[in-house]
mmJSON file of the N, C-alpha and C atoms, coordinates in Angstrom:
{"data_MODEL":{"atom_site":{
"group_PDB":["ATOM","ATOM","ATOM","ATOM","ATOM","ATOM","ATOM","ATOM","ATOM","ATOM","ATOM","ATOM","ATOM","ATOM","ATOM","ATOM","ATOM","ATOM","ATOM","ATOM","ATOM","ATOM","ATOM","ATOM","ATOM","ATOM","ATOM","ATOM","ATOM","ATOM","ATOM","ATOM","ATOM","ATOM","ATOM","ATOM","ATOM","ATOM","ATOM","ATOM","ATOM","ATOM","ATOM","ATOM","ATOM","ATOM","ATOM","ATOM","ATOM","ATOM","ATOM","ATOM","ATOM","ATOM","ATOM","ATOM","ATOM","ATOM","ATOM","ATOM","ATOM","ATOM","ATOM","ATOM","ATOM","ATOM","ATOM","ATOM","ATOM","ATOM","ATOM","ATOM","ATOM","ATOM","ATOM","ATOM","ATOM","ATOM","ATOM","ATOM","ATOM","ATOM","ATOM","ATOM","ATOM","ATOM","ATOM","ATOM","ATOM","ATOM","ATOM","ATOM","ATOM","ATOM","ATOM","ATOM","ATOM","ATOM","ATOM","ATOM","ATOM","ATOM","ATOM","ATOM","ATOM","ATOM","ATOM","ATOM","ATOM","ATOM","ATOM","ATOM","ATOM","ATOM","ATOM","ATOM","ATOM","ATOM","ATOM","ATOM","ATOM","ATOM","ATOM","ATOM","ATOM","ATOM","ATOM","ATOM","ATOM","ATOM","ATOM","ATOM","ATOM","ATOM","ATOM","ATOM","ATOM","ATOM","ATOM","ATOM","ATOM","ATOM","ATOM","ATOM","ATOM","ATOM","ATOM","ATOM","ATOM","ATOM","ATOM","ATOM","ATOM","ATOM","ATOM","ATOM","ATOM","ATOM","ATOM","ATOM","ATOM","ATOM","ATOM","ATOM","ATOM","ATOM","ATOM","ATOM","ATOM","ATOM","ATOM","ATOM","ATOM","ATOM","ATOM","ATOM","ATOM","ATOM","ATOM","ATOM","ATOM","ATOM","ATOM","ATOM","ATOM","ATOM","ATOM","ATOM","ATOM","ATOM","ATOM","ATOM","ATOM","ATOM","ATOM","ATOM","ATOM","ATOM","ATOM","ATOM","ATOM","ATOM","ATOM","ATOM","ATOM","ATOM","ATOM","ATOM","ATOM","ATOM","ATOM","ATOM","ATOM","ATOM","ATOM","ATOM","ATOM","ATOM","ATOM","ATOM","ATOM","ATOM","ATOM","ATOM","ATOM","ATOM","ATOM","ATOM","ATOM","ATOM","ATOM","ATOM","ATOM","ATOM","ATOM","ATOM","ATOM","ATOM","ATOM","ATOM","ATOM","ATOM","ATOM","ATOM","ATOM","ATOM"],
"id":[1,2,3,4,5,6,7,8,9,10,11,12,13,14,15,16,17,18,19,20,21,22,23,24,25,26,27,28,29,30,31,32,33,34,35,36,37,38,39,40,41,42,43,44,45,46,47,48,49,50,51,52,53,54,55,56,57,58,59,60,61,62,63,64,65,66,67,68,69,70,71,72,73,74,75,76,77,78,79,80,81,82,83,84,85,86,87,88,89,90,91,92,93,94,95,96,97,98,99,100,101,102,103,104,105,106,107,108,109,110,111,112,113,114,115,116,117,118,119,120,121,122,123,124,125,126,127,128,129,130,131,132,133,134,135,136,137,138,139,140,141,142,143,144,145,146,147,148,149,150,151,152,153,154,155,156,157,158,159,160,161,162,163,164,165,166,167,168,169,170,171,172,173,174,175,176,177,178,179,180,181,182,183,184,185,186,187,188,189,190,191,192,193,194,195,196,197,198,199,200,201,202,203,204,205,206,207,208,209,210,211,212,213,214,215,216,217,218,219,220,221,222,223,224,225,226,227,228,229,230,231,232,233,234,235,236,237,238,239,240,241,242,243,244,245,246],
"type_symbol":["N","C","C","N","C","C","N","C","C","N","C","C","N","C","C","N","C","C","N","C","C","N","C","C","N","C","C","N","C","C","N","C","C","N","C","C","N","C","C","N","C","C","N","C","C","N","C","C","N","C","C","N","C","C","N","C","C","N","C","C","N","C","C","N","C","C","N","C","C","N","C","C","N","C","C","N","C","C","N","C","C","N","C","C","N","C","C","N","C","C","N","C","C","N","C","C","N","C","C","N","C","C","N","C","C","N","C","C","N","C","C","N","C","C","N","C","C","N","C","C","N","C","C","N","C","C","N","C","C","N","C","C","N","C","C","N","C","C","N","C","C","N","C","C","N","C","C","N","C","C","N","C","C","N","C","C","N","C","C","N","C","C","N","C","C","N","C","C","N","C","C","N","C","C","N","C","C","N","C","C","N","C","C","N","C","C","N","C","C","N","C","C","N","C","C","N","C","C","N","C","C","N","C","C","N","C","C","N","C","C","N","C","C","N","C","C","N","C","C","N","C","C","N","C","C","N","C","C","N","C","C","N","C","C","N","C","C","N","C","C","N","C","C","N","C","C"],
"label_atom_id":["N","CA","C","N","CA","C","N","CA","C","N","CA","C","N","CA","C","N","CA","C","N","CA","C","N","CA","C","N","CA","C","N","CA","C","N","CA","C","N","CA","C","N","CA","C","N","CA","C","N","CA","C","N","CA","C","N","CA","C","N","CA","C","N","CA","C","N","CA","C","N","CA","C","N","CA","C","N","CA","C","N","CA","C","N","CA","C","N","CA","C","N","CA","C","N","CA","C","N","CA","C","N","CA","C","N","CA","C","N","CA","C","N","CA","C","N","CA","C","N","CA","C","N","CA","C","N","CA","C","N","CA","C","N","CA","C","N","CA","C","N","CA","C","N","CA","C","N","CA","C","N","CA","C","N","CA","C","N","CA","C","N","CA","C","N","CA","C","N","CA","C","N","CA","C","N","CA","C","N","CA","C","N","CA","C","N","CA","C","N","CA","C","N","CA","C","N","CA","C","N","CA","C","N","CA","C","N","CA","C","N","CA","C","N","CA","C","N","CA","C","N","CA","C","N","CA","C","N","CA","C","N","CA","C","N","CA","C","N","CA","C","N","CA","C","N","CA","C","N","CA","C","N","CA","C","N","CA","C","N","CA","C","N","CA","C","N","CA","C","N","CA","C","N","CA","C","N","CA","C","N","CA","C","N","CA","C"],
"label_alt_id":[null,null,null,null,null,null,null,null,null,null,null,null,null,null,null,null,null,null,null,null,null,null,null,null,null,null,null,null,null,null,null,null,null,null,null,null,null,null,null,null,null,null,null,null,null,null,null,null,null,null,null,null,null,null,null,null,null,null,null,null,null,null,null,null,null,null,null,null,null,null,null,null,null,null,null,null,null,null,null,null,null,null,null,null,null,null,null,null,null,null,null,null,null,null,null,null,null,null,null,null,null,null,null,null,null,null,null,null,null,null,null,null,null,null,null,null,null,null,null,null,null,null,null,null,null,null,null,null,null,null,null,null,null,null,null,null,null,null,null,null,null,null,null,null,null,null,null,null,null,null,null,null,null,null,null,null,null,null,null,null,null,null,null,null,null,null,null,null,null,null,null,null,null,null,null,null,null,null,null,null,null,null,null,null,null,null,null,null,null,null,null,null,null,null,null,null,null,null,null,null,null,null,null,null,null,null,null,null,null,null,null,null,null,null,null,null,null,null,null,null,null,null,null,null,null,null,null,null,null,null,null,null,null,null,null,null,null,null,null,null,null,null,null,null,null,null],
"label_comp_id":["MET","MET","MET","LYS","LYS","LYS","ASP","ASP","ASP","PRO","PRO","PRO","CYS","CYS","CYS","GLN","GLN","GLN","SER","SER","SER","PRO","PRO","PRO","ARG","ARG","ARG","PRO","PRO","PRO","LEU","LEU","LEU","ALA","ALA","ALA","LEU","LEU","LEU","SER","SER","SER","SER","SER","SER","VAL","VAL","VAL","CYS","CYS","CYS","ALA","ALA","ALA","VAL","VAL","VAL","GLU","GLU","GLU","GLU","GLU","GLU","CYS","CYS","CYS","THR","THR","THR","CYS","CYS","CYS","GLY","GLY","GLY","VAL","VAL","VAL","LEU","LEU","LEU","HIS","HIS","HIS","VAL","VAL","VAL","THR","THR","THR","LEU","LEU","LEU","GLY","GLY","GLY","MET","MET","MET","LEU","LEU","LEU","THR","THR","THR","ILE","ILE","ILE","HIS","HIS","HIS","LEU","LEU","LEU","HIS","HIS","HIS","ARG","ARG","ARG","GLU","GLU","GLU","THR","THR","THR","LEU","LEU","LEU","ALA","ALA","ALA","LEU","LEU","LEU","ILE","ILE","ILE","CYS","CYS","CYS","GLU","GLU","GLU","THR","THR","THR","LEU","LEU","LEU","GLY","GLY","GLY","GLU","GLU","GLU","ALA","ALA","ALA","LEU","LEU","LEU","GLN","GLN","GLN","ARG","ARG","ARG","LEU","LEU","LEU","ALA","ALA","ALA","THR","THR","THR","THR","THR","THR","ALA","ALA","ALA","PRO","PRO","PRO","THR","THR","THR","GLN","GLN","GLN","PRO","PRO","PRO","GLY","GLY","GLY","ASN","ASN","ASN","VAL","VAL","VAL","VAL","VAL","VAL","GLY","GLY","GLY","ILE","ILE","ILE","GLY","GLY","GLY","THR","THR","THR","ARG","ARG","ARG","ARG","ARG","ARG","PHE","PHE","PHE","SER","SER","SER","THR","THR","THR","GLY","GLY","GLY","ARG","ARG","ARG","PRO","PRO","PRO","SER","SER","SER"],
"label_asym_id":["A","A","A","A","A","A","A","A","A","A","A","A","A","A","A","A","A","A","A","A","A","A","A","A","A","A","A","A","A","A","A","A","A","A","A","A","A","A","A","A","A","A","A","A","A","A","A","A","A","A","A","A","A","A","A","A","A","A","A","A","A","A","A","A","A","A","A","A","A","A","A","A","A","A","A","A","A","A","A","A","A","A","A","A","A","A","A","A","A","A","A","A","A","A","A","A","A","A","A","A","A","A","A","A","A","A","A","A","A","A","A","A","A","A","A","A","A","A","A","A","A","A","A","A","A","A","A","A","A","A","A","A","A","A","A","A","A","A","A","A","A","A","A","A","A","A","A","A","A","A","A","A","A","A","A","A","A","A","A","A","A","A","A","A","A","A","A","A","A","A","A","A","A","A","A","A","A","A","A","A","A","A","A","A","A","A","A","A","A","A","A","A","A","A","A","A","A","A","A","A","A","A","A","A","A","A","A","A","A","A","A","A","A","A","A","A","A","A","A","A","A","A","A","A","A","A","A","A","A","A","A","A","A","A","A","A","A","A","A","A","A","A","A","A","A","A"],
"label_entity_id":["1","1","1","1","1","1","1","1","1","1","1","1","1","1","1","1","1","1","1","1","1","1","1","1","1","1","1","1","1","1","1","1","1","1","1","1","1","1","1","1","1","1","1","1","1","1","1","1","1","1","1","1","1","1","1","1","1","1","1","1","1","1","1","1","1","1","1","1","1","1","1","1","1","1","1","1","1","1","1","1","1","1","1","1","1","1","1","1","1","1","1","1","1","1","1","1","1","1","1","1","1","1","1","1","1","1","1","1","1","1","1","1","1","1","1","1","1","1","1","1","1","1","1","1","1","1","1","1","1","1","1","1","1","1","1","1","1","1","1","1","1","1","1","1","1","1","1","1","1","1","1","1","1","1","1","1","1","1","1","1","1","1","1","1","1","1","1","1","1","1","1","1","1","1","1","1","1","1","1","1","1","1","1","1","1","1","1","1","1","1","1","1","1","1","1","1","1","1","1","1","1","1","1","1","1","1","1","1","1","1","1","1","1","1","1","1","1","1","1","1","1","1","1","1","1","1","1","1","1","1","1","1","1","1","1","1","1","1","1","1","1","1","1","1","1","1"],
"label_seq_id":[1,1,1,2,2,2,3,3,3,4,4,4,5,5,5,6,6,6,7,7,7,8,8,8,9,9,9,10,10,10,11,11,11,12,12,12,13,13,13,14,14,14,15,15,15,16,16,16,17,17,17,18,18,18,19,19,19,20,20,20,21,21,21,22,22,22,23,23,23,24,24,24,25,25,25,26,26,26,27,27,27,28,28,28,29,29,29,30,30,30,31,31,31,32,32,32,33,33,33,34,34,34,35,35,35,36,36,36,37,37,37,38,38,38,39,39,39,40,40,40,41,41,41,42,42,42,43,43,43,44,44,44,45,45,45,46,46,46,47,47,47,48,48,48,49,49,49,50,50,50,51,51,51,52,52,52,53,53,53,54,54,54,55,55,55,56,56,56,57,57,57,58,58,58,59,59,59,60,60,60,61,61,61,62,62,62,63,63,63,64,64,64,65,65,65,66,66,66,67,67,67,68,68,68,69,69,69,70,70,70,71,71,71,72,72,72,73,73,73,74,74,74,75,75,75,76,76,76,77,77,77,78,78,78,79,79,79,80,80,80,81,81,81,82,82,82],
"pdbx_PDB_ins_code":[null,null,null,null,null,null,null,null,null,null,null,null,null,null,null,null,null,null,null,null,null,null,null,null,null,null,null,null,null,null,null,null,null,null,null,null,null,null,null,null,null,null,null,null,null,null,null,null,null,null,null,null,null,null,null,null,null,null,null,null,null,null,null,null,null,null,null,null,null,null,null,null,null,null,null,null,null,null,null,null,null,null,null,null,null,null,null,null,null,null,null,null,null,null,null,null,null,null,null,null,null,null,null,null,null,null,null,null,null,null,null,null,null,null,null,null,null,null,null,null,null,null,null,null,null,null,null,null,null,null,null,null,null,null,null,null,null,null,null,null,null,null,null,null,null,null,null,null,null,null,null,null,null,null,null,null,null,null,null,null,null,null,null,null,null,null,null,null,null,null,null,null,null,null,null,null,null,null,null,null,null,null,null,null,null,null,null,null,null,null,null,null,null,null,null,null,null,null,null,null,null,null,null,null,null,null,null,null,null,null,null,null,null,null,null,null,null,null,null,null,null,null,null,null,null,null,null,null,null,null,null,null,null,null,null,null,null,null,null,null,null,null,null,null,null,null],
"Cartn_x":[64.269,65.251,66.313,67.546,68.433,68.699,68.829,69.082,70.748,71.186,72.561,73.325,72.557,73.059,73.843,74.906,75.85,75.995,75.678,75.899,75.451,74.08,73.456,73.778,74.079,74.559,73.265,72.799,71.719,71.816,70.711,70.875,69.608,68.591,67.555,66.882,66.03,65.121,64.039,62.785,61.721,60.863,59.905,58.856,57.998,58.039,57.33,58.132,59.266,60.156,61.599,62.366,63.938,64.485,65.516,66.111,67.738,68.082,69.435,70.026,71.36,71.941,72.926,72.525,73.118,74.734,75.493,76.812,76.815,75.642,75.503,75.067,74.615,74.226,72.671,71.843,70.48,70.057,68.946,68.352,67.429,67.345,66.318,65.357,64.107,63.108,62.166,62.178,61.358,60.091,59.028,57.791,57.088,57.201,56.845,57.341,56.6,56.971,57.274,57.096,57.374,58.776,59.727,60.852,61.01,61.072,61.249,62.742,63.316,64.68,64.596,65.032,64.884,66.301,66.403,67.434,67.3,68.351,68.155,67.012,67.269,66.467,65.049,64.675,63.332,62.712,63.606,63.372,62.943,63.861,63.717,62.177,61.901,60.636,59.717,59.658,58.508,58.443,59.434,59.461,58.881,59.232,58.741,57.092,56.652,55.214,54.403,55.008,54.338,54.368,55.399,55.404,54.416,54.25,53.142,51.794,51.576,50.347,50.125,50.987,50.856,50.549,51.206,50.969,49.511,49.079,47.604,46.618,47.089,46.099,46.021,47.084,47.194,46.528,46.323,45.56,44.004,43.683,42.347,41.511,42.265,41.415,41.496,40.44,40.458,41.44,41.997,43.103,42.499,43.065,42.528,43.686,43.572,44.506,45.223,46.49,47.094,47.13,46.898,47.131,47.793,49.059,50.074,51.149,51.635,52.61,53.8,54.854,55.898,57.014,57.635,58.865,59.855,60.861,62.065,61.514,61.658,61.286,59.922,59.37,58.073,56.998,55.909,54.844,53.436,52.625,51.306,50.29,49.215,48.042,47.367,47.2,46.334,44.763,44.16,42.835,41.941,42.538,41.605,41.638,40.62,40.619,41.464,41.947,42.799,42.055],
"Cartn_y":[52.511,52.022,53.187,53.125,54.258,54.289,55.46,55.782,55.511,54.597,54.278,55.496,56.43,57.218,58.398,58.714,59.716,60.983,62.028,63.48,63.472,63.31,63.349,64.886,64.863,65.977,66.712,67.919,68.624,68.657,68.534,68.555,69.764,69.698,70.763,70.825,71.943,72.373,73.308,73.154,74.076,74.179,75.061,75.138,73.878,72.884,71.547,70.528,70.487,69.339,69.479,68.505,68.512,67.401,67.299,66.048,66.153,64.98,64.942,63.412,63.514,62.332,62.0,60.508,59.887,59.387,59.249,58.619,57.304,56.497,55.226,55.279,56.527,56.962,56.795,56.402,56.659,58.04,58.528,59.817,59.816,60.859,60.992,62.171,61.859,62.806,62.993,64.107,64.797,65.679,65.059,65.879,66.117,67.309,67.429,66.546,65.575,64.653,63.315,63.202,61.967,62.093,61.1,60.872,59.595,59.507,58.233,58.128,56.852,56.705,55.982,56.476,56.23,56.16,55.135,55.079,56.228,56.596,57.651,57.267,55.933,55.53,55.589,55.186,55.286,56.761,57.594,58.934,59.716,59.136,59.568,59.206,57.907,57.399,58.277,58.475,59.137,60.491,61.318,62.546,62.524,61.423,61.537,61.144,60.271,60.104,61.202,61.908,63.202,64.277,64.297,65.27,64.992,63.76,63.351,63.647,63.612,63.823,65.136,66.214,67.527,68.005,67.272,67.827,67.471,66.155,65.821,66.753,67.023,68.234,69.341,69.862,71.056,71.08,69.937,69.871,69.465,69.212,68.696,69.677,70.234,71.117,72.625,73.094,74.634,75.369,76.347,77.281,78.043,78.119,79.116,80.119,81.22,82.146,82.071,82.113,81.891,80.484,79.706,78.146,77.371,77.713,77.093,76.283,75.112,74.393,74.314,73.994,73.666,72.677,72.209,71.422,71.891,72.357,72.71,74.264,74.423,75.622,75.446,74.278,74.078,74.429,74.935,75.259,74.886,74.268,73.78,74.303,74.458,74.695,73.638,73.704,72.444,72.422,73.742,73.712,73.718,73.754,73.716,75.218,75.566,76.994,77.142,78.197,78.473,78.523],
"Cartn_z":[168.993,168.373,168.042,168.243,168.12,166.538,165.954,164.609,164.452,163.501,163.542,162.574,162.078,161.205,161.876,161.336,162.111,161.044,161.464,160.901,159.503,159.347,157.936,157.291,156.074,155.327,154.741,155.134,154.582,153.038,152.23,150.834,150.339,151.06,150.546,151.722,151.812,153.017,152.399,152.827,152.481,153.862,153.597,154.757,155.06,154.162,154.385,154.519,153.986,154.055,154.039,154.279,154.282,153.935,153.208,152.677,152.908,153.577,154.255,153.557,153.28,153.022,154.187,154.517,155.662,155.147,156.139,155.934,155.135,155.386,154.833,153.23,152.955,151.455,151.25,152.42,152.411,152.572,152.045,152.078,153.025,154.024,154.885,154.491,154.188,153.817,154.954,155.655,156.545,156.109,156.466,156.265,157.549,158.265,159.517,160.636,161.144,162.112,161.583,160.215,159.588,158.741,159.075,158.387,157.798,156.606,155.724,155.072,155.123,154.532,153.343,152.321,150.966,150.176,149.321,148.352,147.311,146.745,145.761,144.555,144.276,143.036,143.331,144.733,145.186,145.112,145.692,145.733,144.46,143.536,142.102,141.387,141.799,141.209,141.705,143.08,143.856,143.212,142.945,142.285,140.916,140.268,138.809,138.952,139.859,139.931,140.433,141.423,141.858,140.791,139.952,139.022,137.824,137.708,136.686,137.215,138.497,139.088,139.092,139.32,139.171,137.849,136.698,135.323,135.127,135.392,135.19,135.991,137.126,137.801,137.038,136.61,135.823,134.552,133.997,132.733,132.871,134.046,134.25,135.271,136.165,137.079,136.791,137.141,136.821,137.705,137.148,137.714,138.724,139.999,141.084,141.456,141.267,141.726,143.127,143.322,144.512,145.049,144.137,144.633,143.711,143.682,142.79,143.571,143.049,143.687,142.688,143.054,142.103,142.469,141.565,141.687,140.918,141.441,140.745,140.146,138.876,138.145,137.527,137.518,137.03,138.059,137.591,138.52,137.968,138.917,138.497,139.384,138.868,139.757,140.332,141.581,142.198,141.841,141.408,141.159,142.4,143.483,144.869,145.32,145.87,146.436,147.553,147.838,149.113,150.18],
"occupancy":[1.0,1.0,1.0,1.0,1.0,1.0,1.0,1.0,1.0,1.0,1.0,1.0,1.0,1.0,1.0,1.0,1.0,1.0,1.0,1.0,1.0,1.0,1.0,1.0,1.0,1.0,1.0,1.0,1.0,1.0,1.0,1.0,1.0,1.0,1.0,1.0,1.0,1.0,1.0,1.0,1.0,1.0,1.0,1.0,1.0,1.0,1.0,1.0,1.0,1.0,1.0,1.0,1.0,1.0,1.0,1.0,1.0,1.0,1.0,1.0,1.0,1.0,1.0,1.0,1.0,1.0,1.0,1.0,1.0,1.0,1.0,1.0,1.0,1.0,1.0,1.0,1.0,1.0,1.0,1.0,1.0,1.0,1.0,1.0,1.0,1.0,1.0,1.0,1.0,1.0,1.0,1.0,1.0,1.0,1.0,1.0,1.0,1.0,1.0,1.0,1.0,1.0,1.0,1.0,1.0,1.0,1.0,1.0,1.0,1.0,1.0,1.0,1.0,1.0,1.0,1.0,1.0,1.0,1.0,1.0,1.0,1.0,1.0,1.0,1.0,1.0,1.0,1.0,1.0,1.0,1.0,1.0,1.0,1.0,1.0,1.0,1.0,1.0,1.0,1.0,1.0,1.0,1.0,1.0,1.0,1.0,1.0,1.0,1.0,1.0,1.0,1.0,1.0,1.0,1.0,1.0,1.0,1.0,1.0,1.0,1.0,1.0,1.0,1.0,1.0,1.0,1.0,1.0,1.0,1.0,1.0,1.0,1.0,1.0,1.0,1.0,1.0,1.0,1.0,1.0,1.0,1.0,1.0,1.0,1.0,1.0,1.0,1.0,1.0,1.0,1.0,1.0,1.0,1.0,1.0,1.0,1.0,1.0,1.0,1.0,1.0,1.0,1.0,1.0,1.0,1.0,1.0,1.0,1.0,1.0,1.0,1.0,1.0,1.0,1.0,1.0,1.0,1.0,1.0,1.0,1.0,1.0,1.0,1.0,1.0,1.0,1.0,1.0,1.0,1.0,1.0,1.0,1.0,1.0,1.0,1.0,1.0,1.0,1.0,1.0,1.0,1.0,1.0,1.0,1.0,1.0],
"B_iso_or_equiv":[0.0,0.0,0.0,0.0,0.0,0.0,0.0,0.0,0.0,0.0,0.0,0.0,0.0,0.0,0.0,0.0,0.0,0.0,0.0,0.0,0.0,0.0,0.0,0.0,0.0,0.0,0.0,0.0,0.0,0.0,0.0,0.0,0.0,0.0,0.0,0.0,0.0,0.0,0.0,0.0,0.0,0.0,0.0,0.0,0.0,0.0,0.0,0.0,0.0,0.0,0.0,0.0,0.0,0.0,0.0,0.0,0.0,0.0,0.0,0.0,0.0,0.0,0.0,0.0,0.0,0.0,0.0,0.0,0.0,0.0,0.0,0.0,0.0,0.0,0.0,0.0,0.0,0.0,0.0,0.0,0.0,0.0,0.0,0.0,0.0,0.0,0.0,0.0,0.0,0.0,0.0,0.0,0.0,0.0,0.0,0.0,0.0,0.0,0.0,0.0,0.0,0.0,0.0,0.0,0.0,0.0,0.0,0.0,0.0,0.0,0.0,0.0,0.0,0.0,0.0,0.0,0.0,0.0,0.0,0.0,0.0,0.0,0.0,0.0,0.0,0.0,0.0,0.0,0.0,0.0,0.0,0.0,0.0,0.0,0.0,0.0,0.0,0.0,0.0,0.0,0.0,0.0,0.0,0.0,0.0,0.0,0.0,0.0,0.0,0.0,0.0,0.0,0.0,0.0,0.0,0.0,0.0,0.0,0.0,0.0,0.0,0.0,0.0,0.0,0.0,0.0,0.0,0.0,0.0,0.0,0.0,0.0,0.0,0.0,0.0,0.0,0.0,0.0,0.0,0.0,0.0,0.0,0.0,0.0,0.0,0.0,0.0,0.0,0.0,0.0,0.0,0.0,0.0,0.0,0.0,0.0,0.0,0.0,0.0,0.0,0.0,0.0,0.0,0.0,0.0,0.0,0.0,0.0,0.0,0.0,0.0,0.0,0.0,0.0,0.0,0.0,0.0,0.0,0.0,0.0,0.0,0.0,0.0,0.0,0.0,0.0,0.0,0.0,0.0,0.0,0.0,0.0,0.0,0.0,0.0,0.0,0.0,0.0,0.0,0.0,0.0,0.0,0.0,0.0,0.0,0.0],
"pdbx_formal_charge":[null,null,null,null,null,null,null,null,null,null,null,null,null,null,null,null,null,null,null,null,null,null,null,null,null,null,null,null,null,null,null,null,null,null,null,null,null,null,null,null,null,null,null,null,null,null,null,null,null,null,null,null,null,null,null,null,null,null,null,null,null,null,null,null,null,null,null,null,null,null,null,null,null,null,null,null,null,null,null,null,null,null,null,null,null,null,null,null,null,null,null,null,null,null,null,null,null,null,null,null,null,null,null,null,null,null,null,null,null,null,null,null,null,null,null,null,null,null,null,null,null,null,null,null,null,null,null,null,null,null,null,null,null,null,null,null,null,null,null,null,null,null,null,null,null,null,null,null,null,null,null,null,null,null,null,null,null,null,null,null,null,null,null,null,null,null,null,null,null,null,null,null,null,null,null,null,null,null,null,null,null,null,null,null,null,null,null,null,null,null,null,null,null,null,null,null,null,null,null,null,null,null,null,null,null,null,null,null,null,null,null,null,null,null,null,null,null,null,null,null,null,null,null,null,null,null,null,null,null,null,null,null,null,null,null,null,null,null,null,null,null,null,null,null,null,null],
"auth_seq_id":[1,1,1,2,2,2,3,3,3,4,4,4,5,5,5,6,6,6,7,7,7,8,8,8,9,9,9,10,10,10,11,11,11,12,12,12,13,13,13,14,14,14,15,15,15,16,16,16,17,17,17,18,18,18,19,19,19,20,20,20,21,21,21,22,22,22,23,23,23,24,24,24,25,25,25,26,26,26,27,27,27,28,28,28,29,29,29,30,30,30,31,31,31,32,32,32,33,33,33,34,34,34,35,35,35,36,36,36,37,37,37,38,38,38,39,39,39,40,40,40,41,41,41,42,42,42,43,43,43,44,44,44,45,45,45,46,46,46,47,47,47,48,48,48,49,49,49,50,50,50,51,51,51,52,52,52,53,53,53,54,54,54,55,55,55,56,56,56,57,57,57,58,58,58,59,59,59,60,60,60,61,61,61,62,62,62,63,63,63,64,64,64,65,65,65,66,66,66,67,67,67,68,68,68,69,69,69,70,70,70,71,71,71,72,72,72,73,73,73,74,74,74,75,75,75,76,76,76,77,77,77,78,78,78,79,79,79,80,80,80,81,81,81,82,82,82],
"auth_comp_id":["MET","MET","MET","LYS","LYS","LYS","ASP","ASP","ASP","PRO","PRO","PRO","CYS","CYS","CYS","GLN","GLN","GLN","SER","SER","SER","PRO","PRO","PRO","ARG","ARG","ARG","PRO","PRO","PRO","LEU","LEU","LEU","ALA","ALA","ALA","LEU","LEU","LEU","SER","SER","SER","SER","SER","SER","VAL","VAL","VAL","CYS","CYS","CYS","ALA","ALA","ALA","VAL","VAL","VAL","GLU","GLU","GLU","GLU","GLU","GLU","CYS","CYS","CYS","THR","THR","THR","CYS","CYS","CYS","GLY","GLY","GLY","VAL","VAL","VAL","LEU","LEU","LEU","HIS","HIS","HIS","VAL","VAL","VAL","THR","THR","THR","LEU","LEU","LEU","GLY","GLY","GLY","MET","MET","MET","LEU","LEU","LEU","THR","THR","THR","ILE","ILE","ILE","HIS","HIS","HIS","LEU","LEU","LEU","HIS","HIS","HIS","ARG","ARG","ARG","GLU","GLU","GLU","THR","THR","THR","LEU","LEU","LEU","ALA","ALA","ALA","LEU","LEU","LEU","ILE","ILE","ILE","CYS","CYS","CYS","GLU","GLU","GLU","THR","THR","THR","LEU","LEU","LEU","GLY","GLY","GLY","GLU","GLU","GLU","ALA","ALA","ALA","LEU","LEU","LEU","GLN","GLN","GLN","ARG","ARG","ARG","LEU","LEU","LEU","ALA","ALA","ALA","THR","THR","THR","THR","THR","THR","ALA","ALA","ALA","PRO","PRO","PRO","THR","THR","THR","GLN","GLN","GLN","PRO","PRO","PRO","GLY","GLY","GLY","ASN","ASN","ASN","VAL","VAL","VAL","VAL","VAL","VAL","GLY","GLY","GLY","ILE","ILE","ILE","GLY","GLY","GLY","THR","THR","THR","ARG","ARG","ARG","ARG","ARG","ARG","PHE","PHE","PHE","SER","SER","SER","THR","THR","THR","GLY","GLY","GLY","ARG","ARG","ARG","PRO","PRO","PRO","SER","SER","SER"],
"auth_asym_id":["A","A","A","A","A","A","A","A","A","A","A","A","A","A","A","A","A","A","A","A","A","A","A","A","A","A","A","A","A","A","A","A","A","A","A","A","A","A","A","A","A","A","A","A","A","A","A","A","A","A","A","A","A","A","A","A","A","A","A","A","A","A","A","A","A","A","A","A","A","A","A","A","A","A","A","A","A","A","A","A","A","A","A","A","A","A","A","A","A","A","A","A","A","A","A","A","A","A","A","A","A","A","A","A","A","A","A","A","A","A","A","A","A","A","A","A","A","A","A","A","A","A","A","A","A","A","A","A","A","A","A","A","A","A","A","A","A","A","A","A","A","A","A","A","A","A","A","A","A","A","A","A","A","A","A","A","A","A","A","A","A","A","A","A","A","A","A","A","A","A","A","A","A","A","A","A","A","A","A","A","A","A","A","A","A","A","A","A","A","A","A","A","A","A","A","A","A","A","A","A","A","A","A","A","A","A","A","A","A","A","A","A","A","A","A","A","A","A","A","A","A","A","A","A","A","A","A","A","A","A","A","A","A","A","A","A","A","A","A","A","A","A","A","A","A","A"],
"auth_atom_id":["N","CA","C","N","CA","C","N","CA","C","N","CA","C","N","CA","C","N","CA","C","N","CA","C","N","CA","C","N","CA","C","N","CA","C","N","CA","C","N","CA","C","N","CA","C","N","CA","C","N","CA","C","N","CA","C","N","CA","C","N","CA","C","N","CA","C","N","CA","C","N","CA","C","N","CA","C","N","CA","C","N","CA","C","N","CA","C","N","CA","C","N","CA","C","N","CA","C","N","CA","C","N","CA","C","N","CA","C","N","CA","C","N","CA","C","N","CA","C","N","CA","C","N","CA","C","N","CA","C","N","CA","C","N","CA","C","N","CA","C","N","CA","C","N","CA","C","N","CA","C","N","CA","C","N","CA","C","N","CA","C","N","CA","C","N","CA","C","N","CA","C","N","CA","C","N","CA","C","N","CA","C","N","CA","C","N","CA","C","N","CA","C","N","CA","C","N","CA","C","N","CA","C","N","CA","C","N","CA","C","N","CA","C","N","CA","C","N","CA","C","N","CA","C","N","CA","C","N","CA","C","N","CA","C","N","CA","C","N","CA","C","N","CA","C","N","CA","C","N","CA","C","N","CA","C","N","CA","C","N","CA","C","N","CA","C","N","CA","C","N","CA","C","N","CA","C","N","CA","C","N","CA","C","N","CA","C"],
"pdbx_PDB_model_num":[1,1,1,1,1,1,1,1,1,1,1,1,1,1,1,1,1,1,1,1,1,1,1,1,1,1,1,1,1,1,1,1,1,1,1,1,1,1,1,1,1,1,1,1,1,1,1,1,1,1,1,1,1,1,1,1,1,1,1,1,1,1,1,1,1,1,1,1,1,1,1,1,1,1,1,1,1,1,1,1,1,1,1,1,1,1,1,1,1,1,1,1,1,1,1,1,1,1,1,1,1,1,1,1,1,1,1,1,1,1,1,1,1,1,1,1,1,1,1,1,1,1,1,1,1,1,1,1,1,1,1,1,1,1,1,1,1,1,1,1,1,1,1,1,1,1,1,1,1,1,1,1,1,1,1,1,1,1,1,1,1,1,1,1,1,1,1,1,1,1,1,1,1,1,1,1,1,1,1,1,1,1,1,1,1,1,1,1,1,1,1,1,1,1,1,1,1,1,1,1,1,1,1,1,1,1,1,1,1,1,1,1,1,1,1,1,1,1,1,1,1,1,1,1,1,1,1,1,1,1,1,1,1,1,1,1,1,1,1,1,1,1,1,1,1,1]
}}}
């Protein structure tokens, strides 16, 4: 099936994911070989849920040096060994 989207505009890029905005307004979130198409509201709820999970991990798991994840300017320890 051919993707009807034309010239998506890059919004953010990291070593693990990329986010682009399509001309139709849908966001393309790419994680490795997987791309999901989401509306802004859905992506915001996913980010909120992931942020909540990271906060809980930070308060329940022991801190391991060199094993920190971040969202924006907030940093959380995953508690898992490297």
